[in-house]
C-alpha positions as CSV (number, residue, x, y, z in Angstrom):
1,M,-13.5,31.5,5.1
2,P,-13.2,33.9,2.2
3,F,-10.6,32.8,-0.3
4,W,-8.4,35.1,-2.7
5,P,-9.4,35.5,-6.2
6,S,-7.5,33.4,-8.4
7,P,-5.8,33.5,-12.1
8,I,-6.3,30.2,-12.3
9,S,-9.4,28.4,-12.9
10,T,-10.5,24.9,-13.3
11,R,-10.8,24.7,-17.3
12,D,-6.6,26.3,-16.8
13,V,-6.1,23.3,-14.9
14,A,-8.4,20.4,-16.8
15,S,-7.5,21.5,-20.0
16,S,-3.6,21.6,-19.3
17,G,-1.6,18.1,-18.7
18,T,-0.4,17.1,-22.2
19,R,1.9,14.9,-19.7
20,P,5.0,14.8,-22.3
21,A,6.4,11.2,-21.8
22,W,8.9,8.4,-23.3
23,P,11.3,10.3,-25.4
24,I,13.2,8.9,-27.9
25,A,16.2,10.8,-29.9
26,R,17.7,9.7,-33.2
27,D,19.2,11.4,-36.1
28,G,18.5,14.9,-34.5
29,R,14.8,14.5,-34.3
30,V,13.3,13.6,-31.0
31,W,9.6,11.9,-30.7
32,W,7.4,11.8,-27.4
33,T,3.9,11.3,-26.2
34,E,1.2,13.9,-25.2
35,D,-1.9,13.4,-24.3
36,R,-5.2,15.6,-25.2
37,P,-7.2,16.7,-22.5
38,D,-9.8,18.1,-24.6
39,E,-10.1,15.1,-27.3
40,S,-11.6,12.8,-24.8
41,G,-7.5,12.6,-23.0
42,R,-6.2,10.5,-26.1
43,T,-2.4,10.5,-26.4
44,T,-0.9,11.2,-29.5
45,I,2.9,11.1,-30.8
46,V,5.1,14.2,-31.7
47,C,7.9,14.3,-33.1
48,R,10.7,17.5,-33.2
49,A,12.8,17.8,-36.5
50,P,16.4,19.3,-36.0
51,D,14.6,22.6,-37.3
52,G,12.7,22.9,-34.5
53,T,9.2,21.8,-36.7
54,R,7.1,20.1,-34.4
55,T,4.5,17.3,-36.3
56,E,2.0,15.2,-34.2
57,L,1.8,11.9,-36.1
58,L,-1.4,10.6,-34.7
59,P,-4.3,12.2,-35.5
60,A,-7.8,11.5,-33.9
61,P,-9.1,9.0,-33.2
62,W,-5.5,7.3,-33.3
63,S,-4.1,6.6,-29.0
64,A,-0.6,5.3,-28.2
65,R,-1.4,4.1,-24.9
66,T,-1.1,0.5,-23.6
67,R,-2.9,-1.6,-21.3
68,V,-0.1,-3.5,-20.3
69,H,-0.8,-4.6,-16.4
70,E,-3.4,-1.8,-16.9
71,Y,-1.0,1.4,-15.7
72,G,0.7,1.1,-19.4
73,G,4.0,1.8,-20.2
74,R,6.1,3.3,-22.9
75,P,3.5,2.4,-25.8
76,Y,5.9,3.3,-29.1
77,T,9.6,2.8,-30.4
78,V,11.3,4.3,-33.6
79,T,12.8,2.3,-36.0
80,P,16.8,2.8,-37.2
81,A,14.4,4.3,-40.1
82,G,12.8,6.6,-38.0
83,K,9.6,4.5,-38.6
84,V,6.8,4.2,-35.4
85,V,5.6,1.8,-34.1
86,F,3.1,1.5,-31.5
87,A,0.0,0.1,-29.6
88,N,-3.4,1.3,-30.1
89,L,-5.3,1.9,-27.4
90,P,-9.0,0.8,-28.2
91,D,-7.8,-2.6,-30.1
92,Q,-4.3,-2.9,-28.4
93,R,-2.6,-3.8,-31.4
94,L,0.7,-2.8,-33.0
95,Y,0.7,-0.5,-36.1
96,I,3.6,1.3,-37.9
97,L,3.4,4.2,-39.2
98,D,4.7,3.6,-42.9
99,G,4.1,7.2,-44.4
100,D,1.5,9.5,-44.9
101,G,-1.1,7.1,-45.0
102,D,-3.0,5.2,-42.1
103,P,-0.9,3.0,-39.5
104,R,-1.0,-0.7,-41.1
105,P,-1.3,-3.2,-38.4
106,L,1.3,-5.5,-37.3
107,T,-0.2,-7.9,-34.6
108,P,-3.6,-9.3,-34.8
109,E,-6.5,-8.5,-32.1
110,G,-6.4,-10.2,-28.3
111,A,-3.2,-8.9,-26.9
112,R,-1.7,-6.3,-25.3
113,Y,1.9,-4.8,-25.9
114,A,4.4,-2.8,-23.9
115,D,7.9,-1.9,-23.9
116,L,8.6,-1.4,-27.1
117,L,12.2,-2.3,-28.4
118,A,13.1,-2.3,-32.2
119,H,16.1,-4.0,-33.2
120,D,16.9,-5.9,-36.4
121,G,13.9,-5.3,-38.6
122,Q,11.4,-6.3,-35.5
123,V,10.2,-5.1,-32.7
124,W,10.8,-6.7,-28.9
125,C,8.0,-6.2,-26.3
126,V,6.4,-7.7,-23.6
127,R,2.9,-9.3,-24.9
128,E,0.1,-10.0,-22.1
129,R,-3.0,-12.1,-22.9
130,H,-6.1,-12.2,-21.3
131,S,-7.5,-15.5,-21.3
132,G,-11.8,-16.3,-21.0
133,D,-11.3,-18.0,-17.7
134,G,-9.2,-14.5,-16.2
135,K,-5.9,-15.6,-16.4
136,V,-3.3,-13.9,-17.6
137,S,0.0,-14.5,-19.2
138,R,3.0,-12.6,-20.5
139,A,6.1,-13.2,-22.8
140,I,8.7,-11.4,-24.3
141,V,8.1,-11.5,-28.2
142,S,9.4,-10.3,-31.2
143,V,7.1,-8.6,-34.0
144,P,9.1,-9.0,-37.3
145,L,8.1,-5.5,-39.1
146,D,7.4,-6.8,-42.4
147,G,4.5,-8.9,-40.7
148,G,5.9,-12.2,-40.6
149,E,5.3,-14.8,-37.6
150,I,5.3,-13.3,-33.8
151,R,8.3,-15.2,-31.8
152,E,7.9,-15.9,-28.3
153,R,11.5,-15.1,-26.7
154,A,10.9,-15.5,-22.8
155,N,8.4,-17.0,-21.1
156,G,7.5,-19.0,-17.7
157,C,7.2,-16.0,-15.1
158,D,4.3,-14.4,-14.1
159,F,5.9,-11.0,-15.4
160,F,8.5,-9.5,-17.6
161,A,10.1,-6.0,-18.4
162,S,12.8,-4.2,-19.9
163,P,13.9,-6.4,-22.9
164,A,17.5,-5.2,-24.5
165,V,19.0,-7.3,-27.3
166,S,22.9,-7.5,-27.0
167,P,25.2,-5.4,-29.8
168,D,25.8,-8.6,-31.4
169,G,22.2,-9.5,-31.6
170,R,23.1,-13.0,-29.8
171,H,21.4,-12.3,-26.8
172,L,18.4,-11.2,-24.8
173,A,18.3,-9.7,-21.6
174,Y,15.4,-8.8,-19.4
175,I,13.6,-8.6,-16.0
176,C,11.3,-10.9,-14.4
177,W,9.3,-11.7,-11.2
178,N,6.3,-14.0,-9.8
179,H,3.2,-13.2,-7.5
180,P,3.3,-12.8,-4.8
181,R,6.1,-10.3,-5.4
182,M,6.1,-6.7,-7.0
183,P,9.1,-5.5,-8.7
184,W,10.3,-3.2,-6.0
185,D,10.3,-6.9,-3.7
186,G,12.2,-9.2,-5.8
187,T,13.0,-9.6,-9.5
188,E,15.9,-11.4,-11.6
189,L,18.2,-10.2,-14.5
190,R,17.8,-13.3,-17.2
191,V,19.8,-13.4,-20.2
192,T,18.5,-16.0,-23.1
193,S,20.8,-17.1,-25.7
194,L,18.8,-16.9,-29.1
195,A,20.8,-19.3,-30.6
196,D,19.7,-22.1,-28.7
197,G,17.2,-20.6,-26.4
198,R,19.1,-21.0,-23.1
199,S,18.5,-18.6,-20.2
200,W,20.1,-18.0,-17.3
201,T,19.9,-15.9,-14.0
202,V,22.2,-13.1,-14.0
203,K,21.9,-11.1,-10.8
204,G,18.5,-11.2,-8.1
205,G,16.2,-13.2,-6.4
206,P,13.1,-13.0,-3.9
207,A,14.7,-10.0,-1.7
208,E,16.4,-7.9,-4.6
209,S,14.9,-5.3,-6.6
210,V,17.0,-5.6,-9.8
211,L,15.9,-3.4,-12.9
212,A,17.0,-1.4,-16.0
213,P,19.1,-3.6,-17.8
214,A,21.8,-2.2,-20.2
215,W,24.3,-3.9,-22.2
216,K,27.5,-2.1,-21.8
217,D,29.2,-4.5,-24.8
218,D,28.8,-8.0,-25.8
219,A,30.0,-9.8,-22.9
220,R,28.9,-6.9,-20.0
221,L,25.8,-5.3,-18.9
222,Y,24.7,-2.3,-17.1
223,L,22.1,-2.9,-13.9
224,I,20.3,-1.0,-11.1
225,S,20.1,-3.2,-8.0
226,D,19.0,-2.1,-4.2
227,S,21.1,-5.1,-2.9
228,T,22.5,-2.9,-0.4
229,G,19.2,-1.0,0.6
230,W,19.6,1.8,-2.2
231,W,19.0,1.3,-5.9
232,N,22.5,1.7,-6.8
233,L,23.7,1.5,-10.7
234,Y,26.3,-1.8,-11.0
235,E,28.4,-3.8,-13.6
236,I,28.1,-7.4,-14.7
237,G,29.6,-10.0,-16.8
238,L,27.2,-11.6,-18.6
239,H,26.9,-15.2,-16.8
240,G,27.1,-13.1,-13.2
241,D,30.8,-12.8,-12.6
242,D,32.6,-9.7,-11.3
243,A,29.5,-7.3,-10.2
244,R,30.5,-4.0,-8.6
245,A,28.8,-1.2,-8.1
246,V,29.4,2.1,-10.1
247,H,29.1,4.6,-7.5
248,P,28.4,3.2,-4.4
249,S,25.6,5.7,-2.3
250,E,23.0,5.9,0.2
251,E,20.6,7.3,-2.6
252,E,18.2,6.6,-5.4
253,F,19.2,5.5,-8.9
254,T,15.6,4.9,-10.5
255,L,11.9,5.2,-9.7
256,P,10.1,2.2,-8.9
257,P,8.7,0.6,-12.3
258,W,4.6,1.4,-12.1
259,R,5.0,1.3,-15.6
260,L,6.8,-0.6,-18.1
261,G,9.2,0.9,-20.5
262,G,11.5,3.6,-18.6
263,M,15.5,4.0,-18.5
264,P,16.6,5.7,-15.5
265,Y,20.3,6.5,-17.0
266,T,21.6,6.3,-20.8
267,V,24.9,5.0,-22.1
268,L,26.3,7.9,-24.0
269,A,28.4,7.7,-27.2
270,D,32.0,8.2,-25.6
271,G,31.2,5.1,-22.8
272,R,30.2,7.5,-19.4
273,L,26.7,7.4,-18.2
274,A,23.9,10.0,-17.9
275,V,22.1,8.9,-14.8
276,L,19.6,10.2,-12.7
277,H,20.3,9.9,-8.7
278,G,19.0,11.4,-5.6
279,R,16.6,11.0,-2.6
280,G,12.7,12.7,-3.1
281,D,13.8,14.5,-6.9
282,L,16.1,12.6,-9.1
283,R,19.0,14.7,-10.3
284,L,20.9,14.4,-13.7
285,G,24.3,13.7,-13.4
286,V,27.0,11.9,-15.9
287,L,29.1,9.2,-14.4
288,D,32.2,7.9,-15.3
289,P,31.6,4.2,-15.2
290,E,35.2,3.4,-14.9
291,S,36.5,5.5,-11.9
292,G,32.8,6.3,-10.4
293,A,33.3,9.9,-10.8
294,L,29.9,11.9,-10.6
295,T,29.5,15.3,-11.6
296,D,25.9,16.9,-11.6
297,L,24.9,19.1,-14.6
298,D,24.2,22.7,-13.9
299,L,20.6,22.4,-14.8
300,P,17.5,24.8,-13.6
301,Y,15.3,21.8,-12.8
302,A,14.6,20.1,-9.8
303,G,14.1,16.7,-10.9
304,W,13.4,14.3,-13.9
305,D,11.2,11.5,-14.5
306,A,12.6,8.1,-15.1
307,A,12.8,8.0,-18.8
308,L,16.2,9.0,-20.6
309,A,17.2,8.8,-24.4
310,A,20.5,9.7,-25.5
311,E,22.1,10.3,-28.7
312,G,25.6,11.0,-28.7
313,T,26.8,12.8,-26.0
314,S,23.2,14.6,-25.3
315,V,20.7,13.0,-23.3
316,V,16.9,13.9,-23.3
317,G,14.3,13.5,-20.9
318,V,11.3,15.2,-18.9
319,A,12.1,17.9,-16.2
320,Y,10.4,19.7,-14.2
321,A,11.0,22.6,-11.7
322,A,8.9,24.5,-9.1
323,T,7.7,27.2,-11.4
324,T,9.0,25.1,-14.5
325,P,6.5,22.8,-16.0
326,R,7.3,19.2,-16.7
327,S,9.3,19.6,-20.4
328,V,10.9,17.6,-22.6
329,V,14.5,18.9,-22.5
330,R,17.9,18.1,-24.5
331,A,20.7,18.4,-22.5
332,D,24.3,18.2,-23.9
333,T,26.8,17.0,-21.4
334,A,29.8,18.0,-23.1
335,T,28.9,22.0,-23.0
336,G,26.3,22.2,-20.8
337,R,23.7,23.6,-22.9
338,H,20.2,22.4,-22.5
339,L,17.2,23.3,-24.8
340,T,13.3,22.9,-23.7
341,L,11.8,20.9,-27.2
342,G,7.8,20.5,-25.5
343,S,6.2,21.6,-22.2
344,D,3.6,20.0,-20.2
345,L,1.5,23.8,-20.3
346,T,0.9,25.9,-23.8
347,S,0.8,28.6,-21.3
348,L,2.0,29.4,-17.7
349,P,-0.2,31.4,-15.0
350,D,1.6,34.4,-13.0
351,P,4.7,33.0,-11.0
352,E,3.6,35.1,-8.3
353,Y,0.9,32.6,-7.8
354,L,3.2,29.1,-8.0
355,P,4.2,28.0,-4.6
356,V,8.1,27.0,-4.4
357,P,8.4,23.7,-2.5
358,R,10.2,23.0,-0.2
359,A,11.2,19.5,1.4
360,V,10.3,19.2,4.7
361,R,10.7,16.4,7.6
362,V,8.2,15.9,10.0
363,P,9.7,14.7,13.5
364,G,9.0,12.3,15.5
365,E,9.3,8.2,16.4
366,R,9.3,8.2,12.8
367,E,10.8,10.8,10.6
368,V,8.6,11.2,7.6
369,H,9.5,13.1,4.0
370,A,6.7,15.9,2.7
371,F,7.2,18.8,0.1
372,L,5.4,22.0,1.6
373,H,3.8,24.1,-0.5
374,P,3.0,27.5,1.0
375,P,-0.2,29.4,0.3
376,Y,-0.3,32.8,-1.6
377,A,-1.5,34.8,0.8
378,P,-3.3,34.3,4.4
379,A,-6.8,35.8,4.0
380,T,-6.7,38.6,6.2
381,E,-3.2,39.8,8.2
382,G,-2.2,37.3,10.6
383,D,-4.9,34.8,9.8
384,T,-3.3,31.1,10.5
385,P,-4.5,29.5,6.7
386,P,-5.8,26.0,6.0
387,Y,-4.0,22.9,4.5
388,V,-4.6,20.2,2.6
389,I,-2.5,17.4,2.9
390,F,-1.8,15.2,-0.4
391,V,-1.4,11.7,0.0
392,H,0.1,9.9,-3.8
393,G,-1.0,6.5,-4.8
394,G,0.8,3.3,-5.4
395,P,1.0,2.9,-2.0
396,T,5.0,2.6,-3.2
397,A,5.0,6.0,-5.5
398,Q,6.0,9.4,-4.6
399,A,5.1,12.8,-4.2
400,D,7.7,15.4,-5.9
401,S,8.4,18.8,-6.3
402,A,6.6,19.4,-9.7
403,L,5.0,22.4,-10.4
404,D,1.5,21.5,-10.3
405,L,-1.4,23.6,-11.6
406,E,-3.9,21.2,-8.9
407,K,-1.9,22.5,-5.9
408,A,-1.3,25.9,-7.3
409,F,-5.2,26.4,-8.1
410,L,-5.6,25.8,-4.1
411,T,-2.9,27.7,-2.9
412,S,-3.1,30.7,-5.4
413,R,-6.9,30.8,-3.2
414,G,-4.9,31.0,0.2
415,I,-4.8,26.9,1.1
416,G,-1.3,25.4,1.8
417,V,-1.0,21.9,0.4
418,L,1.3,19.3,2.2
419,D,2.4,16.3,-0.2
420,V,3.3,13.7,2.1
421,N,5.7,11.1,1.5
422,Y,4.8,8.8,4.2
423,G,6.3,5.1,5.2
424,G,6.3,2.8,2.2
425,S,6.7,5.9,-0.5
426,T,9.6,5.4,-2.7
427,G,12.5,7.7,-3.3
428,Y,14.2,7.4,0.4
429,G,15.6,3.7,0.2
430,R,14.2,0.0,0.5
431,A,14.2,0.3,4.7
432,Y,11.7,3.4,4.2
433,R,9.4,1.4,1.3
434,E,9.3,-1.3,3.8
435,R,7.7,0.2,7.2
436,L,4.4,-0.6,5.5
437,R,5.0,-3.8,5.0
438,G,2.1,-5.4,6.6
439,R,1.0,-2.2,8.1
440,W,-0.5,-0.6,5.4
441,G,-4.0,1.2,7.1
442,L,-1.8,2.1,9.8
443,A,1.5,3.2,9.3
444,D,0.6,5.7,6.2
445,V,-2.4,6.8,8.8
446,D,0.2,7.9,11.5
447,D,2.1,9.9,9.4
448,V,-0.6,12.1,7.6
449,V,-1.7,12.4,11.1
450,A,1.6,13.1,12.2
451,A,1.8,15.5,9.6
452,A,-1.2,17.3,10.1
453,R,-0.2,17.5,13.8
454,W,3.0,19.0,12.7
455,L,1.8,21.7,10.7
456,A,-0.8,22.9,13.3
457,A,1.9,23.2,15.8
458,E,4.2,24.6,13.4
459,G,1.8,27.5,13.6
460,L,1.5,26.7,9.9
461,A,-1.8,25.9,9.5
462,D,-4.8,25.9,11.6
463,A,-5.5,23.2,13.4
464,G,-9.4,23.3,12.7
465,R,-9.1,23.2,8.6
466,I,-7.0,20.5,7.7
467,A,-8.1,18.2,5.3
468,V,-6.8,15.2,3.5
469,R,-7.2,13.9,-0.1
470,G,-6.0,11.5,-2.0
471,G,-6.1,9.1,-4.9
472,S,-6.5,5.4,-5.6
473,A,-4.1,3.6,-2.8
474,G,-4.1,7.3,-1.6
475,G,-8.0,7.3,-1.2
476,W,-7.9,4.2,1.1
477,T,-5.3,6.2,3.5
478,V,-7.5,9.1,3.1
479,M,-10.7,6.7,4.3
480,A,-8.6,5.3,6.6
481,A,-7.5,8.4,8.5
482,C,-10.8,9.8,8.7
483,C,-12.2,6.6,10.2
484,R,-8.9,6.5,12.9
485,S,-8.2,9.9,13.7
486,D,-10.3,13.7,14.3
487,V,-7.6,16.1,13.2
488,F,-9.5,16.3,9.6
489,A,-12.2,18.8,8.8
490,G,-13.2,16.9,5.9
491,G,-11.3,14.0,3.3
492,V,-11.6,13.6,-0.1
493,S,-10.9,10.6,-2.1
494,Y,-10.3,9.5,-5.9
495,Y,-11.3,6.0,-7.2
496,G,-10.1,5.2,-3.7
497,I,-9.9,1.7,-1.8
498,S,-12.6,0.7,1.1
499,A,-12.7,-3.2,1.5
500,L,-10.1,-5.4,0.9
501,A,-11.7,-8.9,-0.1
502,P,-13.6,-7.2,-3.3
503,L,-10.3,-5.4,-4.4
504,V,-8.2,-9.2,-3.8
505,A,-11.0,-10.6,-5.9
506,H,-11.3,-8.1,-8.6
507,T,-8.2,-6.0,-9.0
508,H,-6.5,-6.6,-11.5
509,D,-3.1,-9.3,-12.2
510,F,-0.7,-7.0,-11.6
511,E,-1.6,-6.0,-8.2
512,S,-4.0,-8.9,-7.3
513,R,-1.6,-10.2,-4.9
514,Y,-0.2,-7.1,-3.6
515,V,-2.1,-6.3,-0.5
516,E,-0.2,-9.7,1.0
517,W,2.5,-7.6,1.2
518,L,0.4,-4.6,3.1
519,V,-2.0,-6.1,5.1
520,G,-1.2,-10.1,5.3
521,P,-2.8,-13.2,3.8
522,E,-6.6,-13.1,3.7
523,D,-8.2,-13.2,6.7
524,P,-11.4,-11.7,7.9
525,Q,-10.7,-10.7,11.2
526,V,-7.2,-9.1,10.0
527,Y,-9.1,-7.2,7.0
528,A,-12.1,-6.0,9.0
529,A,-9.8,-4.6,11.7
530,R,-8.1,-2.3,9.1
531,E,-10.0,-1.8,5.9
532,P,-12.1,1.7,6.2
533,L,-15.3,-0.3,5.2
534,A,-15.5,-1.7,8.0
535,L,-14.3,1.3,10.5
536,V,-16.9,3.9,8.8
537,D,-18.4,4.3,12.1
538,G,-15.2,6.5,13.2
539,V,-16.1,9.1,9.9
540,T,-16.9,12.1,11.7
541,C,-15.9,14.6,8.9
542,P,-17.5,15.4,5.5
543,M,-16.3,13.5,3.1
544,L,-16.0,13.8,-0.9
545,L,-15.8,10.5,-2.9
546,L,-15.3,11.0,-6.6
547,Q,-15.0,7.7,-9.0
548,G,-14.4,7.1,-12.8
549,L,-17.2,4.1,-13.8
550,D,-14.4,2.4,-15.9
551,D,-12.1,1.5,-13.5
552,P,-10.4,-1.9,-14.0
553,V,-8.2,-1.4,-10.9
554,V,-10.2,-0.1,-8.4
555,P,-13.9,-1.0,-9.3
556,P,-16.9,1.7,-8.8
557,E,-18.1,-0.6,-6.0
558,Q,-15.8,0.4,-3.4
559,S,-16.3,4.3,-3.5
560,E,-19.8,3.4,-3.4
561,A,-20.2,1.2,-0.6
562,F,-18.1,3.8,1.6
563,A,-20.3,6.4,0.4
564,D,-23.8,4.4,1.1
565,A,-22.3,3.4,4.6
566,L,-21.5,7.4,5.4
567,S,-24.7,8.1,4.2
568,E,-27.2,5.6,6.5
569,R,-25.2,7.2,9.6
570,G,-25.8,10.4,8.6
571,V,-22.4,11.4,8.0
572,P,-21.9,14.1,4.9
573,C,-21.0,12.7,2.0
574,T,-20.9,13.5,-2.0
575,Y,-20.7,10.8,-4.3
576,L,-19.6,11.8,-7.7
577,A,-19.1,9.4,-10.5
578,F,-18.0,9.5,-14.3
579,E,-18.9,7.8,-17.2
580,G,-16.0,6.5,-19.4
581,E,-13.5,7.4,-17.2
582,S,-10.7,5.4,-15.7
583,H,-8.6,5.2,-13.0
584,G,-6.7,8.5,-13.1
585,F,-9.2,11.6,-15.0
586,R,-8.1,12.4,-18.6
587,R,-11.1,14.3,-19.6
588,T,-11.0,17.7,-19.8
589,E,-14.7,18.2,-18.7
590,T,-14.2,15.1,-16.2
591,R,-11.3,17.3,-14.8
592,A,-12.8,20.3,-14.5
593,A,-16.1,19.0,-12.8
594,A,-13.9,17.1,-10.2
595,L,-11.5,19.9,-9.3
596,A,-14.9,22.4,-9.2
597,A,-16.5,19.8,-6.4
598,E,-13.3,19.7,-4.3
599,L,-13.0,23.9,-4.2
600,A,-16.6,23.7,-3.3
601,F,-16.5,21.3,-0.4
602,Y,-13.0,22.9,1.2
603,Q,-15.1,25.9,1.3
604,Q,-18.1,24.5,3.0
605,I,-15.3,23.0,5.4
606,F,-12.9,25.9,6.2
């Protein structure tokens, strides 16, 4: 088919995406991180002064990025005096910006740090250590800003998150959990007395996901719990007494903590809470914790990232909409006025070429949620367009309705996109997440195949021109869907998983036991019945596989083995590997080359 010419080029997409994240507000200033795709994908820190002046605090080659859990998280914090402490990507040490000179190291080499909090002359954070025998240990530590001795404050669990010191400085609250659970399965909120080291569990357990503690005062905490099947906001006493749901509702008040350091609500100066809530996209509202009254702010955004900060009665976060890129936004909860402080894109294409997605539900035995991004126009009058089904990673992640130039790159050329929140995705309650328990490679495949058939049945897509595309766990679903069905004209996998035993043996510690939940205990027969590499004989459509060679999450051998197996069977397959890229491509040249290859692939199969 001929594609429409588009004003959105591969370079436009590849060089975009500063990915603003992790805002902090203090004394009229706002800090956040931004990526630099044209500088090998490094991450800098930006500060916006009250007069609107923007300053980039980290020149090249400094990069504020942590490798804790490999996915990282909040890599910096700001002290009450306005000094910035950050984790530097190459050596993972913590550094402090004291003035105009080079950053000064605060920690020795040999450890990683994330989820940073500045309090009482110290940085409280999660420390991760990797020993020579492959063992990984974590603890919550305090790092003195004057370079004194680092102290362990909480240890004894496999994972820690969200350190929060009480206003009087006497207690430390935090989240912890152990293998084989993931943080959306079962966690505990614990409190440690900083005077004598005693610790106790406040709430949580193996079947309850408790997240994001914040102190209301010296004796009470807020937290998020999914004990009812939905992540709702609670208030609870210091010793687990008098727990109450602040606003019980069948909707989510957070997203899963794939990266450490997020905060889906924040306490305002007047005691109210700025909260995120909804199904799918999360809206911003103001919650009175005493009455439970929740009022959404009238703002032109469809959703927000789960990382809010407050100053006075203003809230700062990263918001998005269909034609508005992810932007750092300050919103005044008293007046409703809002101001954009920074944006993911420096320039926008003509809005005419940007798709306006709509939430859809694919009917069937198990309803499936998705976002439909219609094509700009069919190639000819009455022509039914091709579609690409996007499959997100995780798999416990979610697709949202944010402006995405990768999608607009396709839709502006006449190719529609359906972004599927298959069973296992977050945003729709615990029961929806647990549809994937023990059924990875089955339930997710069933859902994307059902989505493809629905597109054709509704007359939205040409049944012979539907492709499937995904990354990481989404790449697994792409491979498995092409093995198990004949509905797709082709599949595109970015750093996808093809075999389970090598993944279990070689992947990073955070997800090293995740396959037990997704598939079951290690069993060669079960694995052979589920993994794409063992089912490769079922693939009849062409495939494109793309992989970073420095990927610690999904090693290159996963894509290489699948590509070799396809080639041996005579199935058309292109395998592209990129030096210096990890799990998620960050460099402009890589992203441009990958997108160009993907477009050429669709031109061939459509």
